[in-house]
C-alpha positions, -999 to +999 in steps of 0.1 A: +793+290+232+773+293+264+750+321+255+740+340+223+739+377+230+756+395+202+771+387+167+803+402+180+806+372+204+808+347+175+838+337+155+836+330+118+841+293+125+812+293+150+789+309+125+798+284+098+794+255+122+759+268+131+750+272+094+761+236+088+741+224+117+710+242+105+714+227+071+717+192+085+687+197+106+667+209+076+679+179+056+671+154+084+707+144+089+706+157+125+675+150+145+679+169+179+661+155+209+650+180+235+628+155+254+623+168+290+640+201+281+621+233+287+627+267+270+614+298+287+603+324+261+604+358+278+590+384+255+587+419+270+581+433+235+556+421+208+567+393+185+552+371+159+580+353+139+607+352+166+585+339+194+565+314+172+596+301+154+614+295+187+583+278+201+580+257+169+617+248+169+616+236+205+584+215+200+598+200+168+627+187+189+602+171+214+609+199+239+585+221+258+581+259+262+568+282+288+559+317+276+558+351+292+543+378+270+549+411+289+547+415+326+509+421+331+502+388+349+535+383+366+550+392+400+568+421+384+535+439+391+540+432+428+575+448+428+596+417+421+630+427+406+641+417+371+669+397+386+646+377+409+622+370+380+651+357+360+665+336+388+631+321+394+624+312+358+659+297+355+647+271+381+620+259+357+638+261+323+669+247+307+673+278+284+660+314+284+651+331+252+644+368+259+632+399+240+633+432+258+630+469+249+660+476+270+694+475+254+718+452+273+690+433+290+700+399+276+736+403+285+726+413+320+704+382+322+733+360+311+753+373+341+724+366+365+714+330+356+733+298+351+713+285+321+720+296+285+705+329+275+695+338+239+690+374+229+658+376+208+662+414+204+672+441+229+659+475+220+676+490+190+708+471+198+711+435+186+691+406+172+716+378+167+692+350+160+677+370+132+711+377+118+719+340+118+687+330+100+695+358+075+730+343+070+714+309+065+690+324+039+719+342+021+740+310+019+710+291+006+703+316-022+739+327-030+758+294-023+783+313-002+787+341+024+820+353+010+826+387-007+789+396-014+775+431-020+747+438+004+723+467+004+707+476+038+677+499+033+653+517+056+657+523+093+694+517+099+695+538+131+671+518+152+670+486+132+687+460+154+684+434+126+707+454+103+732+461+131+736+424+137+737+415+100+763+442+091+786+429+119+780+393+108+786+398+070+816+419+076+834+388+089+829+373+054+843+403+035+810+418+024+807+452+008+777+473+019+754+500+006+736+518+033+703+533+020+685+556+044+676+592+051+703+610+071+681+609+102+681+571+101+716+564+090+737+535+103+751+542+138+786+555+139+798+526+161+789+501+134+807+522+107+837+524+130+838+486+133+837+483+095+864+509+091+886+490+115+880+458+096+887+474+062+852+468+050+840+490+021+806+507+024+788+537+008+758+557+019+730+569-002+694+581+003+674+564-024+666+528-033+659+534-070+691+534-090+712+519-062+703+482-063+714+469-098+749+458-085+737+441-053+735+404-045+711+410-016+688+439-008+678+437+029+648+461+036+636+472+070+605+491+080+605+525+096+598+516+132+571+538+147+578+523+182+614+537+183+604+573+178+598+595+208+582+622+187+553+610+164+560+639+141+595+626+134+580+593+124+555+610+101+583+628+083+601+596+072+574+569+070+570+556+035+604+570+025+612+538+007+589+516-013+604+489-034+583+481-065+585+455-092+595+480-119+627+488-100+640+453-105+644+454-143+682+455-143+691+436-111+715+406-111+701+371-118+711+360-083+696+391-066+672+385-037+651+408-016+650+400+021+631+415+050+629+406+087+592+413+087+567+426+095+565+449+065+543+479+063+546+496+029+583+494+022+580+464-002+550+466-026+530+434-029+538+434-067+573+422-057+559+391-040+554+371-072+589+378-086+618+354-084+636+379-063+613+379-033+627+357-005+612+372+027+587+344+034+611+315+029+635+336+050+610+334+078+607+296+075+645+294+077+642+308+112+629+275+125+659+255+113+683+281+125+667+284+159+666+246+163+704+246+156+709+274+182+690+256+209+706+222+200+742+236+202+736+257+234+722+226+252+751+205+243+741+189+210+768+178+185 
């Protein structure tokens, strides 16, 4: 694995190896050393958890980071091409971790530079490192990734996290319930992939009454920034709000996950239940991203 661009690029064995590596890092059985290594964090879109967890992961391994937030103070404002910016930064860093609003930007970067590239989110396309930390969270709470029933709720059209997670869990024989308004349903290409793999899924438009048979409910916010027309956003915002009183009949192993940030789609009364897992999920991002950097830079 030279780069991490899409969950489609990873085999089942590679995913499981990465999960095992993250677990050993968390347990202190592997202590990666990135002394004198530099990670370039290029974030052309806002980020809290992804940027800070990669920064934390690198520094916990004794490495260093250089950070670009947007292009305001860079030579891109002088007309420098994206390719030249990447080539230049690759001279200073051992690995590039990049978030862009442009779909395909990370794959393009991986074809331009000779250092490993990690896709930290490209538009509404993919977010593989989030999917991997989600898988790590699932295996920690369920004991396995095999044959689980996963509900994906909210913005399934523009939500890159659910695209990556659906592709990843399909490898392990998951069954899905896609919960969204028709305007924000799962893209057809994802459903085509699942059909080709023989993966079962059903589509519905309401959270209440559709979660009692799930192992995991993965909730996403309605993303204002993906809507060209503000009126379209206003029509669907607040469509889904998970509340504590909806959890009465869920399974004992049931967990609620969310890539964060949340707006109003999970009420705060869920936070104190045994089913809420979104904040530990965020912490798992550090171990997973340590493992990703460790393996891409030649660790064993």
